[in-house]
MIZAVEX-993155 format. One record per residue (C-alpha): residue number from 1; residue in one letter; x, y, z. Coordinates in nm, 3 decimals. Example, Ala and Ser with C-alpha at 12.3 -4.5 7.8 and 13.67 -1.06 7.14 Angstrom:
> 1; A; 1.230; -0.450; 0.780;
> 2; S; 1.367; -0.106; 0.714;
//
This chain:
> 1; M; -1.302; 2.056; 0.571;
> 2; N; -1.028; 1.826; 0.515;
> 3; L; -0.851; 2.032; 0.251;
> 4; P; -0.500; 1.953; 0.109;
> 5; L; -0.227; 2.145; 0.281;
> 6; T; -0.235; 2.452; 0.051;
> 7; G; -0.606; 2.425; 0.002;
> 8; K; -0.820; 2.732; 0.061;
> 9; V; -1.099; 2.958; -0.045;
> 10; N; -0.976; 3.247; -0.273;
> 11; R; -1.129; 3.587; -0.346;
> 12; S; -1.352; 3.452; -0.621;
> 13; G; -1.509; 3.195; -0.363;
> 14; H; -1.343; 2.905; -0.550;
> 15; L; -1.138; 2.628; -0.422;
> 16; E; -0.766; 2.684; -0.462;
> 17; I; -0.496; 2.418; -0.439;
> 18; G; -0.127; 2.485; -0.460;
> 19; G; -0.214; 2.842; -0.572;
> 20; C; -0.434; 2.714; -0.870;
> 21; D; -0.798; 2.808; -0.899;
> 22; A; -1.014; 2.485; -0.925;
> 23; A; -1.233; 2.640; -1.182;
> 24; E; -0.931; 2.753; -1.393;
> 25; L; -0.787; 2.395; -1.356;
> 26; A; -1.113; 2.235; -1.472;
> 27; K; -1.120; 2.462; -1.781;
> 28; E; -0.757; 2.395; -1.874;
> 29; F; -0.765; 2.011; -1.798;
> 30; G; -1.123; 1.924; -1.832;
> 31; T; -1.325; 1.706; -1.587;
> 32; P; -1.319; 1.442; -1.411;
> 33; L; -0.961; 1.564; -1.302;
> 34; Y; -0.750; 1.442; -1.023;
> 35; V; -0.576; 1.725; -0.852;
> 36; L; -0.260; 1.656; -0.627;
> 37; D; -0.101; 1.908; -0.374;
> 38; E; 0.264; 1.871; -0.408;
> 39; K; 0.355; 2.053; -0.090;
> 40; D; 0.112; 1.830; 0.106;
> 41; I; 0.278; 1.512; -0.024;
> 42; R; 0.640; 1.644; 0.042;
> 43; S; 0.516; 1.740; 0.387;
> 44; Q; 0.406; 1.409; 0.469;
> 45; C; 0.721; 1.234; 0.358;
> 46; Q; 0.921; 1.465; 0.548;
> 47; A; 0.723; 1.427; 0.868;
> 48; Y; 0.738; 1.043; 0.847;
> 49; K; 1.115; 1.037; 0.804;
> 50; A; 1.198; 1.300; 1.065;
> 51; L; 0.972; 1.153; 1.334;
> 52; F; 1.088; 0.800; 1.303;
> 53; K; 1.455; 0.896; 1.256;
> 54; S; 1.443; 1.094; 1.573;
> 55; K; 1.283; 0.813; 1.782;
> 56; Y; 1.444; 0.526; 1.591;
> 57; P; 1.749; 0.614; 1.397;
> 58; N; 1.763; 0.280; 1.219;
> 59; S; 1.432; 0.314; 1.038;
> 60; D; 1.327; 0.347; 0.685;
> 61; I; 0.994; 0.472; 0.533;
> 62; V; 0.883; 0.297; 0.208;
> 63; Y; 0.589; 0.445; 0.029;
> 64; A; 0.317; 0.182; -0.065;
> 65; S; 0.269; 0.259; -0.419;
> 66; K; -0.052; 0.059; -0.452;
> 67; A; -0.220; 0.374; -0.302;
> 68; L; -0.127; 0.577; -0.616;
> 69; S; 0.136; 0.482; -0.872;
> 70; A; 0.237; 0.734; -1.135;
> 71; V; 0.572; 0.818; -1.256;
> 72; G; 0.558; 1.204; -1.173;
> 73; L; 0.436; 1.118; -0.813;
> 74; L; 0.714; 0.842; -0.756;
> 75; K; 0.972; 1.103; -0.882;
> 76; V; 0.851; 1.330; -0.574;
> 77; I; 0.858; 1.042; -0.347;
> 78; A; 1.212; 0.930; -0.444;
> 79; D; 1.319; 1.288; -0.428;
> 80; E; 1.205; 1.291; -0.059;
> 81; G; 1.438; 0.998; 0.017;
> 82; L; 1.141; 0.732; 0.063;
> 83; G; 1.166; 0.379; -0.075;
> 84; V; 0.883; 0.238; -0.289;
> 85; D; 0.691; -0.092; -0.224;
> 86; V; 0.538; -0.242; -0.524;
> 87; S; 0.302; -0.535; -0.558;
> 88; S; 0.306; -0.599; -0.925;
> 89; G; 0.552; -0.606; -1.231;
> 90; G; 0.351; -0.303; -1.349;
> 91; E; 0.415; -0.099; -1.025;
> 92; L; 0.788; -0.217; -1.042;
> 93; Y; 0.814; -0.086; -1.404;
> 94; T; 0.666; 0.252; -1.313;
> 95; A; 0.915; 0.291; -0.999;
> 96; L; 1.201; 0.223; -1.227;
> 97; K; 1.082; 0.457; -1.488;
> 98; A; 1.051; 0.732; -1.222;
> 99; G; 1.429; 0.657; -1.138;
> 100; V; 1.360; 0.496; -0.798;
> 101; S; 1.674; 0.301; -0.711;
> 102; P; 1.617; -0.071; -0.728;
> 103; G; 1.782; -0.115; -0.398;
> 104; K; 1.503; 0.089; -0.228;
> 105; I; 1.223; -0.122; -0.369;
> 106; Y; 1.024; -0.373; -0.172;
> 107; F; 0.854; -0.636; -0.397;
> 108; H; 0.529; -0.752; -0.254;
> 109; G; 0.245; -0.964; -0.393;
> 110; N; 0.069; -1.283; -0.287;
> 111; N; 0.090; -1.449; -0.626;
> 112; K; 0.385; -1.307; -0.818;
> 113; S; 0.420; -1.467; -1.155;
> 114; A; 0.750; -1.626; -1.272;
> 115; H; 0.777; -1.329; -1.506;
> 116; E; 0.737; -1.088; -1.228;
> 117; I; 1.000; -1.272; -1.004;
> 118; R; 1.242; -1.244; -1.309;
> 119; E; 1.181; -0.883; -1.342;
> 120; G; 1.264; -0.812; -0.980;
> 121; L; 1.573; -1.027; -1.001;
> 122; S; 1.687; -0.879; -1.315;
> 123; V; 1.718; -0.535; -1.152;
> 124; S; 1.819; -0.672; -0.803;
> 125; V; 1.539; -0.522; -0.602;
> 126; G; 1.610; -0.445; -0.248;
> 127; R; 1.380; -0.681; -0.086;
> 128; F; 1.150; -0.975; -0.201;
> 129; V; 0.857; -0.993; 0.038;
> 130; I; 0.782; -1.382; 0.037;
> 131; D; 0.407; -1.443; 0.091;
> 132; N; 0.391; -1.824; 0.054;
> 133; F; 0.610; -2.154; -0.006;
> 134; D; 0.531; -2.176; -0.369;
> 135; E; 0.674; -1.822; -0.424;
> 136; L; 0.981; -1.906; -0.213;
> 137; E; 1.039; -2.225; -0.418;
> 138; N; 1.000; -2.012; -0.744;
> 139; L; 1.236; -1.739; -0.641;
> 140; D; 1.503; -2.003; -0.532;
> 141; K; 1.492; -2.161; -0.877;
> 142; L; 1.490; -1.852; -1.073;
> 143; S; 1.783; -1.691; -0.861;
> 144; V; 1.984; -1.996; -0.940;
> 145; K; 1.894; -1.992; -1.292;
> 146; M; 1.976; -1.624; -1.353;
> 147; G; 2.279; -1.618; -1.111;
> 148; K; 2.117; -1.339; -0.889;
> 149; K; 2.100; -1.285; -0.524;
> 150; A; 1.764; -1.213; -0.353;
> 151; H; 1.726; -1.045; -0.011;
> 152; V; 1.406; -1.188; 0.143;
> 153; L; 1.156; -1.086; 0.398;
> 154; I; 0.901; -1.341; 0.513;
> 155; R; 0.545; -1.211; 0.527;
> 156; I; 0.373; -1.343; 0.842;
> 157; N; -0.013; -1.366; 0.893;
> 158; P; -0.002; -1.221; 1.241;
> 159; G; -0.349; -1.316; 1.341;
> 160; V; -0.439; -0.957; 1.428;
> 161; A; -0.782; -0.822; 1.318;
> 162; A; -0.728; -0.452; 1.283;
> 163; H; -1.018; -0.214; 1.359;
> 164; T; -1.126; -0.137; 1.015;
> 165; H; -1.357; -0.241; 0.735;
> 166; E; -1.361; -0.632; 0.657;
> 167; A; -1.257; -0.574; 0.309;
> 168; I; -0.945; -0.389; 0.394;
> 169; R; -0.830; -0.613; 0.676;
> 170; T; -0.516; -0.814; 0.589;
> 171; G; -0.371; -0.957; 0.917;
> 172; Q; -0.658; -1.166; 1.046;
> 173; T; -0.602; -1.553; 1.073;
> 174; D; -0.854; -1.618; 0.789;
> 175; S; -0.677; -1.403; 0.515;
> 176; K; -0.509; -1.486; 0.165;
> 177; F; -0.195; -1.293; 0.284;
> 178; G; 0.108; -1.429; 0.457;
> 179; I; 0.258; -1.743; 0.590;
> 180; S; 0.130; -1.871; 0.932;
> 181; K; 0.321; -1.828; 1.260;
> 182; A; 0.364; -2.185; 1.281;
> 183; K; 0.527; -2.245; 0.937;
> 184; V; 0.774; -1.930; 0.952;
> 185; L; 1.064; -2.153; 1.105;
> 186; D; 1.021; -2.393; 0.806;
> 187; A; 1.039; -2.093; 0.564;
> 188; V; 1.372; -1.959; 0.732;
> 189; K; 1.514; -2.323; 0.729;
> 190; L; 1.444; -2.344; 0.344;
> 191; I; 1.605; -1.996; 0.288;
> 192; K; 1.916; -2.108; 0.477;
> 193; G; 1.955; -2.413; 0.260;
> 194; T; 1.949; -2.208; -0.071;
> 195; R; 2.258; -2.076; -0.234;
> 196; N; 2.108; -1.747; -0.354;
> 197; L; 1.853; -1.630; -0.091;
> 198; S; 1.926; -1.424; 0.209;
> 199; F; 1.695; -1.403; 0.500;
> 200; E; 1.680; -1.040; 0.613;
> 201; G; 1.378; -1.025; 0.831;
> 202; L; 0.994; -1.043; 0.886;
> 203; H; 0.707; -0.841; 0.745;
> 204; A; 0.334; -0.813; 0.847;
> 205; H; 0.044; -0.586; 0.746;
> 206; I; -0.277; -0.575; 0.947;
> 207; G; -0.485; -0.359; 0.712;
> 208; S; -0.582; -0.010; 0.596;
> 209; Q; -0.765; 0.295; 0.724;
> 210; I; -0.669; 0.201; 1.093;
> 211; F; -0.742; 0.451; 1.375;
> 212; D; -0.622; 0.241; 1.653;
> 213; V; -0.248; 0.173; 1.763;
> 214; S; -0.322; -0.123; 1.977;
> 215; G; -0.336; -0.335; 1.642;
> 216; Y; 0.014; -0.235; 1.557;
> 217; Q; 0.146; -0.306; 1.902;
> 218; A; -0.019; -0.644; 1.881;
> 219; E; 0.153; -0.701; 1.541;
> 220; I; 0.494; -0.598; 1.676;
> 221; D; 0.452; -0.842; 1.973;
> 222; V; 0.405; -1.128; 1.715;
> 223; L; 0.680; -1.025; 1.499;
> 224; A; 0.926; -1.004; 1.787;
> 225; K; 0.819; -1.336; 1.945;
> 226; V; 0.876; -1.509; 1.593;
> 227; A; 1.217; -1.329; 1.595;
> 228; K; 1.301; -1.479; 1.908;
> 229; E; 1.205; -1.839; 1.802;
> 230; I; 1.407; -1.801; 1.491;
> 231; K; 1.722; -1.685; 1.690;
> 232; E; 1.674; -1.954; 1.966;
> 233; K; 1.601; -2.250; 1.749;
> 234; L; 1.791; -2.167; 1.425;
> 235; G; 2.048; -1.939; 1.547;
> 236; V; 1.939; -1.672; 1.294;
> 237; E; 1.903; -1.302; 1.375;
> 238; T; 1.632; -1.095; 1.227;
> 239; N; 1.791; -0.797; 1.085;
> 240; E; 1.477; -0.620; 0.983;
> 241; L; 1.107; -0.573; 1.113;
> 242; N; 0.875; -0.433; 0.860;
> 243; I; 0.522; -0.354; 1.005;
> 244; G; 0.355; -0.252; 0.681;
> 245; G; 0.134; 0.044; 0.674;
> 246; G; -0.235; 0.121; 0.704;
> 247; I; -0.265; 0.447; 0.910;
> 248; G; -0.597; 0.601; 0.841;
> 249; I; -0.682; 0.958; 0.732;
> 250; A; -0.978; 1.174; 0.813;
> 251; Y; -1.222; 1.174; 0.517;
> 252; V; -1.533; 1.300; 0.702;
> 253; D; -1.626; 1.464; 1.025;
> 254; G; -1.606; 1.242; 1.291;
> 255; D; -1.301; 1.055; 1.176;
> 256; S; -1.027; 1.049; 1.437;
> 257; P; -0.702; 0.934; 1.274;
> 258; L; -0.381; 0.862; 1.492;
> 259; K; -0.142; 1.171; 1.515;
> 260; L; 0.157; 1.074; 1.349;
> 261; E; 0.380; 1.187; 1.625;
> 262; D; 0.177; 0.974; 1.874;
> 263; F; 0.207; 0.678; 1.638;
> 264; A; 0.574; 0.705; 1.603;
> 265; K; 0.619; 0.729; 1.971;
> 266; A; 0.415; 0.427; 2.030;
> 267; I; 0.546; 0.217; 1.765;
> 268; T; 0.919; 0.282; 1.846;
> 269; K; 0.862; 0.223; 2.212;
> 270; R; 0.709; -0.101; 2.165;
> 271; V; 0.982; -0.235; 1.925;
> 272; K; 1.240; -0.125; 2.180;
> 273; E; 1.059; -0.300; 2.470;
> 274; K; 1.037; -0.616; 2.276;
> 275; V; 1.384; -0.633; 2.152;
> 276; A; 1.501; -0.582; 2.510;
> 277; E; 1.265; -0.831; 2.645;
> 278; Y; 1.376; -1.099; 2.392;
> 279; K; 1.741; -1.000; 2.392;
> 280; L; 1.742; -0.958; 2.021;
> 281; R; 1.975; -0.756; 1.794;
> 282; M; 1.826; -0.421; 1.728;
> 283; P; 1.655; -0.450; 1.390;
> 284; K; 1.589; -0.206; 1.126;
> 285; L; 1.246; -0.092; 1.153;
> 286; V; 1.050; -0.032; 0.810;
> 287; L; 0.696; 0.117; 0.767;
> 288; E; 0.507; 0.127; 0.439;
> 289; P; 0.257; 0.416; 0.448;
> 290; G; 0.041; 0.487; 0.148;
> 291; R; -0.286; 0.647; 0.199;
> 292; S; -0.155; 0.875; 0.482;
> 293; I; 0.119; 1.015; 0.230;
> 294; V; -0.112; 1.093; -0.057;
> 295; G; -0.475; 1.057; 0.045;
> 296; K; -0.535; 1.411; 0.193;
> 297; A; -0.334; 1.563; -0.095;
> 298; G; -0.584; 1.469; -0.355;
> 299; V; -0.907; 1.649; -0.476;
> 300; T; -1.118; 1.513; -0.765;
> 301; L; -1.322; 1.765; -0.978;
> 302; Y; -1.638; 1.689; -1.151;
> 303; T; -1.875; 1.890; -1.377;
> 304; V; -2.250; 1.849; -1.294;
> 305; G; -2.430; 1.731; -1.594;
> 306; H; -2.796; 1.770; -1.462;
> 307; I; -3.012; 1.774; -1.157;
> 308; K; -3.292; 1.501; -1.121;
> 309; E; -3.550; 1.566; -0.855;
> 310; I; -3.794; 1.287; -0.749;
> 311; A; -4.063; 1.476; -0.571;
> 312; G; -4.078; 1.376; -0.201;
> 313; I; -3.804; 1.133; -0.231;
> 314; R; -3.461; 1.250; -0.347;
> 315; K; -3.278; 1.513; -0.544;
> 316; Y; -2.977; 1.365; -0.754;
> 317; V; -2.669; 1.568; -0.864;
> 318; I; -2.548; 1.355; -1.185;
> 319; I; -2.170; 1.408; -1.252;
> 320; D; -1.933; 1.342; -1.535;
> 321; G; -1.747; 1.072; -1.323;
> 322; G; -1.839; 0.809; -1.067;
> 323; M; -1.774; 0.451; -1.010;
> 324; A; -1.513; 0.395; -1.286;
> 325; D; -1.274; 0.674; -1.132;
> 326; N; -1.355; 0.612; -0.765;
> 327; P; -1.504; 0.262; -0.688;
> 328; R; -1.448; 0.276; -0.320;
> 329; P; -1.794; 0.384; -0.190;
> 330; M; -1.936; 0.101; -0.397;
> 331; L; -1.683; -0.154; -0.284;
> 332; Y; -1.683; -0.084; 0.102;
> 333; G; -1.913; 0.203; 0.171;
> 334; A; -1.628; 0.459; 0.188;
> 335; K; -1.747; 0.808; 0.261;
> 336; Y; -1.619; 1.160; 0.128;
> 337; E; -1.659; 1.524; 0.189;
> 338; F; -1.802; 1.706; -0.124;
> 339; V; -1.775; 2.091; -0.180;
> 340; A; -1.900; 2.330; -0.438;
> 341; A; -1.557; 2.397; -0.576;
> 342; D; -1.675; 2.706; -0.774;
> 343; N; -1.908; 2.849; -0.490;
> 344; M; -1.720; 2.767; -0.165;
> 345; K; -1.869; 3.055; 0.038;
> 346; A; -2.228; 2.975; -0.018;
> 347; A; -2.448; 2.821; 0.269;
> 348; R; -2.507; 2.454; 0.242;
> 349; T; -2.891; 2.450; 0.219;
> 350; E; -2.992; 2.163; 0.021;
> 351; K; -2.949; 1.793; 0.035;
> 352; F; -2.835; 1.578; -0.261;
> 353; T; -2.742; 1.226; -0.359;
> 354; V; -2.418; 1.240; -0.580;
> 355; A; -2.453; 0.977; -0.854;
> 356; G; -2.235; 0.907; -1.148;
> 357; R; -2.276; 0.874; -1.520;
> 358; F; -2.211; 0.498; -1.547;
> 359; C; -2.474; 0.241; -1.636;
> 360; E; -2.532; 0.104; -1.291;
> 361; S; -2.779; 0.189; -1.025;
> 362; G; -2.531; 0.137; -0.759;
> 363; D; -2.305; 0.433; -0.911;
> 364; V; -2.363; 0.645; -0.617;
> 365; L; -2.069; 0.821; -0.450;
> 366; A; -2.289; 0.948; -0.162;
> 367; K; -2.628; 1.003; -0.033;
> 368; D; -2.788; 1.304; 0.163;
> 369; V; -2.479; 1.536; 0.091;
> 370; K; -2.544; 1.907; 0.207;
> 371; L; -2.435; 2.149; -0.062;
> 372; P; -2.532; 2.498; -0.182;
> 373; K; -2.808; 2.519; -0.459;
> 374; I; -2.641; 2.314; -0.752;
> 375; R; -2.697; 2.383; -1.120;
> 376; K; -2.609; 2.225; -1.438;
> 377; G; -2.236; 2.311; -1.526;
> 378; D; -2.120; 2.374; -1.174;
> 379; L; -1.809; 2.227; -1.029;
> 380; L; -1.820; 1.962; -0.760;
> 381; G; -1.494; 1.879; -0.563;
> 382; V; -1.452; 1.553; -0.369;
> 383; L; -1.186; 1.577; -0.085;
> 384; C; -0.929; 1.333; 0.007;
> 385; T; -0.907; 1.138; -0.306;
> 386; G; -0.556; 1.100; -0.347;
> 387; A; -0.534; 0.733; -0.250;
> 388; Y; -0.704; 0.428; -0.418;
> 389; N; -0.898; 0.645; -0.667;
> 390; Y; -0.669; 0.664; -0.983;
> 391; S; -0.512; 0.325; -0.879;
> 392; M; -0.850; 0.160; -0.886;
> 393; A; -0.992; 0.342; -1.193;
> 394; S; -1.122; 0.147; -1.475;
> 395; N; -1.276; 0.188; -1.832;
> 396; Y; -1.620; 0.071; -1.739;
> 397; N; -1.864; 0.167; -2.022;
> 398; R; -1.560; 0.236; -2.226;
> 399; V; -1.518; 0.573; -2.065;
> 400; P; -1.140; 0.703; -2.075;
> 401; R; -0.986; 0.745; -1.745;
> 402; P; -0.931; 1.107; -1.610;
> 403; A; -0.625; 1.319; -1.629;
> 404; M; -0.412; 1.388; -1.316;
> 405; V; -0.232; 1.711; -1.241;
> 406; M; 0.012; 1.814; -0.961;
> 407; V; -0.016; 2.177; -0.837;
> 408; N; 0.241; 2.385; -0.664;
> 409; E; 0.297; 2.742; -0.622;
> 410; G; 0.044; 2.855; -0.891;
> 411; R; 0.168; 2.605; -1.144;
> 412; A; -0.019; 2.286; -1.267;
> 413; K; 0.190; 2.005; -1.414;
> 414; L; 0.010; 1.727; -1.610;
> 415; M; 0.121; 1.391; -1.454;
> 416; V; -0.137; 1.164; -1.630;
> 417; R; -0.290; 1.284; -1.959;
> 418; R; -0.667; 1.217; -2.005;
> 419; E; -0.723; 0.875; -2.194;
> 420; S; -0.861; 0.897; -2.561;
> 421; Y; -1.110; 0.640; -2.725;
> 422; K; -0.793; 0.524; -2.911;
> 423; D; -0.633; 0.462; -2.572;
> 424; V; -0.929; 0.263; -2.474;
> 425; T; -0.926; 0.027; -2.782;
> 426; T; -0.552; -0.006; -2.818;
> 427; C; -0.530; -0.353; -2.694;
> 428; D; -0.838; -0.463; -2.930;
> 429; I; -0.774; -0.684; -3.237;
> 430; N; -0.993; -0.654; -3.536;
//
């Protein structure tokens, strides 16, 4: 089982995380409930920092907050010394509220509004990651108007098709993200001609849930070659190479994610080789992991509402959540491991389809899941739900979004309270 770092089966036969019994958590906070293992998250932050610093001292780890953005979580991330990458004004606001230093914030987004650009300029974010020429023009005008300097990375479309699901590839030629390699020199020229913008380096991101290092190596090759052209043709050094994130995690048996140590070794080796080959100044190396920081740390708890058996066809377990708190299986066929969180020692003798409570036939989290005998009121746990579950959650059918707790050493801290009906209708106007 892909349990969080502190996950185990306790004497009662229940799932335990961070010293907290899952059944007791469900009783205290209700279900559906997102549970995060604090030690797991801190351990991943520390591993990233230590491995990359040991192999490439001039490196920074920047957490991709789109994976999971909440004030309490980002406080932990900042406490561990990581920067934070944001892709909207809302994520920026959350990071600032968590106390993240503005200088350690990377502001992404392929269509930042003028309002969002002003928000970033007003607090002097560390980097604006420019995705297109319209944004570059807007940033230039607003920086002059506000009298603010902006440090800029250019996001390149590297033309690298990562080995992952089509819906979560971002670096292939046919992508909405990034400036084409052929146009990067034009972007650098424009930046050089401005008063308030400073070109700092290059960024690329090839996708998410990636198990193969070759895509990253190809990405580095592209970035280094572009840096060489910028130096030769414009006399400008590239001070920073940001290769994005996207390292995959093991959700189910058969998944074979990269070992972080092997990944760090391969990446830093390739950067050093290319820098030497092209006689470049050694740049800062930046990575933006998200899922691999928080994914495995999360477990979602559900209560079984009822069992529906269609003789000779299927047996459904109907839970009190579903597509509104975890849309990933419906979006791109994401797979998860399920456990009977209050009966972990029982043999998995039956096969179920796990369906949600929402008014969609497609609200199915998984088919043919092997579990013990399940009854109404039992507690179901879904593993590895720390990333892209809460952050993608909705109020479909006007169902309030779940609560989230962080657990550590026998204590559970409420990070996000459960929404109420009043919350759901807050923005409605009579």
